[in-house]
N, C-alpha and C positions, 0 to 999 in steps of 0.2 A: 583724648583724640579731638573732642571739640576745641581744646584750646590750641593744639597744634593746627587745625584748620583756621581758627580765628588768627592765629600769628600768620600763617600762610597768606590768608587774606589781607592783612594789613601789609606784609612785605610785597604783595602784588600792588597795591594801591600806591605804596612808595615808588616802585618801579613805573607805573603809569604815569605818576607826576614826574618821574625823572625824563621819561621820554617826551611828554608834553613841553617840560621845560626847555629841553635840548631843542626841540623843533622851534619854539618860540624865539631861543638864544640865535638861531640860523636866520630866522625871519629878521630878527633885530639887526643882524649883520648886514643883511640886503638893505634894510632902510638906511643903514648908515651911508651907503652908496649914493642912494637916491635923494638924500637930504643933508648934504653937508652942513647946512645952517644950523641943524639941530644936533651936531655931533658930540656935543657934551652931554646933552640928556640922553642920546643913544647909547654913549659909552658907558654912562653910568647905570643904565638899565642892562647893558651886556654885563657888566662887572657882577651887578646883583643878581642876574640870571645864572651866571656861572657860579657864584658862591652858592646859590641855591641848590644847584645841579649837585656840587661837591659835598654839601652837608647832609643832602637825602642820601647820597650814596655812601658817605661815612656811616651815617646811623645805621642804615640798612646793613651794610658790611659788618660792622662792629657787633649787631645782634645777631646776624647770620653766623658769625664766627663762634659765638659764645653757645649757640644752640648746636648747630650741625655742621659749621663750616662753610666755605665757599664765598665768602665775603669779596674776594678778588674779583669775582666774575661782576661786581658791581662798581668797585673802585677803579680797576684799571681803564675799563672802557669809559667810565666818567671822565677821567684824567685826560684820555685821549681826546674825547669830544670836547673837552676844554680847552684844547689846544697844546696840550704836553705832548712833545715827541714820545714815540712808543717805548724806546729804551728808557727815557727819563721817567714816564708814566710808570712803568714796570717798578723801578727802583723807588720811586716816591710811594707807590700803594705798598710795597713790602715794608718800608718804613713807617707807614701809618699802622699797620698791623701788629708792629711790635710791642706795643704796650700792653695790648690784649693777650699776646702770646705769654709775656713775662707774667701777668696777673694771674693767667691759669696756671703757668707752671709752679707758682708760689703755692696756690692752692693746693696742688698735688704734691708738694714737699715731701710728707711723710711717705706716700706711695714710693716716690723716686728715690728715697734714701734706702729702702728697705734691700737693695742689692738684687744680684741675679746675674746670668748670662746673656750675652757678653758685659763685661763689667762697665759701669758708667763712665769711667775715665776712656776706654776704648772706644766707645759709641760718641763721646763728645770730640775726642782727638779726630776721628773719622769724619765727623760732622764739619770741624774745622778746615780740616784738609779739602774736603768734597765742595764745602761751601765756598772757598776761596777760589777753587778750581772754576767752578761754575760763574762767579762773579768775574773772574778774569776772562772766560770765554764770552761773556756778555759784554765786555769793555772793548773787545777786539771785533766784535760782531758789526758790520756796516748797518746803519739805520734801515737801508732798503731791504736788506737780508732779513734783518729782525721783524719788519713790517710783514714780510712774506711768511715768516714762520709762526707769527702770533697765532693766526687761525689753528693752526694744527696744534700748538701748545693748549689753547683753550679746548679743543676737542679731546685731546688727551687726558686733560685734567678733568673734563666733564665725564668722560668714561670712567677714569678712576673713582672719582666720586660716586657715580652711580652703581659701579660694580663692586667697589671696595669693600662693604660692610659683608656682602655675601660671601666674598672671597675670605675674608678673615674668619667668619663663622666656619666656613669649610675647612680652612686650615687647622682651627681648634678641634674639630671634630676627627680629622683625619690623624692628628697627632704626629704630623711630619715637621721635621725641623731640619735645618741646615747645620754644618760644621762650623765652629767659630770663625776661621779665615773666610768661608765662603759667604756667611753671614754678614760679615763686616765689609766684604766686598760689594755685597748687595746694598748695604748702608751708604757705602760711599758713592753708589751710582744715583741713588735717589738724593743724597746731598749735593751731588753737582747738579741735578736738574733743580733743588730747591735754591742753589746758589744763583742759578740762572734767570728761572721763573717761578714765582711762587704760587701760582694757581695749583690747588689740589694735592699740595705738599702734604698736608695732615693726613688725609686718607692713605697716600702712598706709604708714609711711614708706619702706619697701622698696620697695612698689609705686610710690610717688610718684618715687623716685629712678629707678627704671626707665624712668617716663615721661618724665622730664625728660632722658633720655640717658645715664645712669650704666651701666657695664657691668661694672666692676671689683667683683665681689661683697665681697671682703673691705673695701674702701673704704667700699662701701655698708653693711656691717655696723657699721664703725666710726663712721660718720656717724649711723647709726641711733641707736647708744648715747649718742654725743656729744648729738644732739639731745632724747633723752629725758631726758639729765641737765639740759639747759637748761630744758626744759618742765616738769620737776618741780621745779627750784629756783623758778623763776619763780611757778609755781602754788602751791607749798607755802608760799613766803613771803607770798604773799596770804592764804592760807587759815590760817596761822599768826596772823597779825595780827588776823584775824576771829575767831580762837579756835575754829576748826573741826578743829583736830588733838587727838586722843585720846592724850595723852603716855603714860598708863599702857600702854595697849594697843600703842602704837607700840614701847614698849620690847620688849615681848615678841615682837611680830611682827618688828620690825626686826632684832633679833639673830638670830632663828630664820631670816630670809631670808637673813642674812649668812653662817650655817653652812650653810645649805642650797645657797647659791650656790657656797661653795666646794666642797661635795661634787659638785654639779652640773657644775662647771667640770672636776673630775678625770674625771668621767665622760664629758664632752662631747668630750675628747680622743681617747676609745675608740670612740664611738658613730659609726658610718658610715652608717647608715639610720635616719634618725628617723620613718619613716612609721608605725609602730604607735604611738610615742609621740604624734604629732601627731593621730592619730585618736583616741587617749585624751582629749587636751585638748579636741578639738572636741565629744566627747560629754560631757565636763564642762560645757563651755559652753552645750550645749544644754541639759542637765539644769538648770543654774543659771537659765537664761533661762525655762524651763517653770516652775521653782518660783516664780520672781519674778512671772510672770504670775498664776499661782495665787494668791499672796499680794495682788494687785492686780487683781482681776478686772474693776474698773471701769475 
């Protein structure tokens, strides 16, 4: 419990630094207009401030994903504040999280290979079709419309993240489960969401696995990571072809996510109670949702 509180405090410090850096970056932009003679120096400071924001967001996101999830609540807003258009920020943040998903799925490979219902091939096939569908929907969504939908997506992801664990435990106690076709239909719906927006995907997948009758939490976690890999690969491939990946910012955020994920994995082995950390992530999600609602009042 003490370690979880310490980690939540560290994550909170990262977020405070992020917001201070973002504010300083905005002030630097104002200085650019007031002092054109110093434009080169100001431009360099702006670049360095932006890199700092993205590095801190990536480190925090990688660590959060390794322990409890919710890293998108840091990387997506940071990319938007760095000037990346919302749709491109969503695609880039998803790509940045991909190495962490792959590493976690590999760690759970023995649990994934144990088999069960629905068959693994059916789950992966459904994820591919659903992910491509969601990615296709994002490609045809106008930037203005997506900007208006983002606050709602963040709110839905936050609610799912907050209520998901209790819902999964309830399903495990009730013993309820769905038929095979109905279960795969639900997996498809969540896969479409995952191909469209990455936030809160992990906890949604866990809830779906509970609904369709899975009870082994280790296998559920392994499948969650594997499905996240599949959804990220198919959606990122579609977005890359469409030119929606910001490769420069991806390099910064991706490397930071990988480093943060390693640190988070080390901490995850020692954290026994993540309640405080989950509450912190929910608070961040709600704050981000409110901020984006304020940015898009219409």
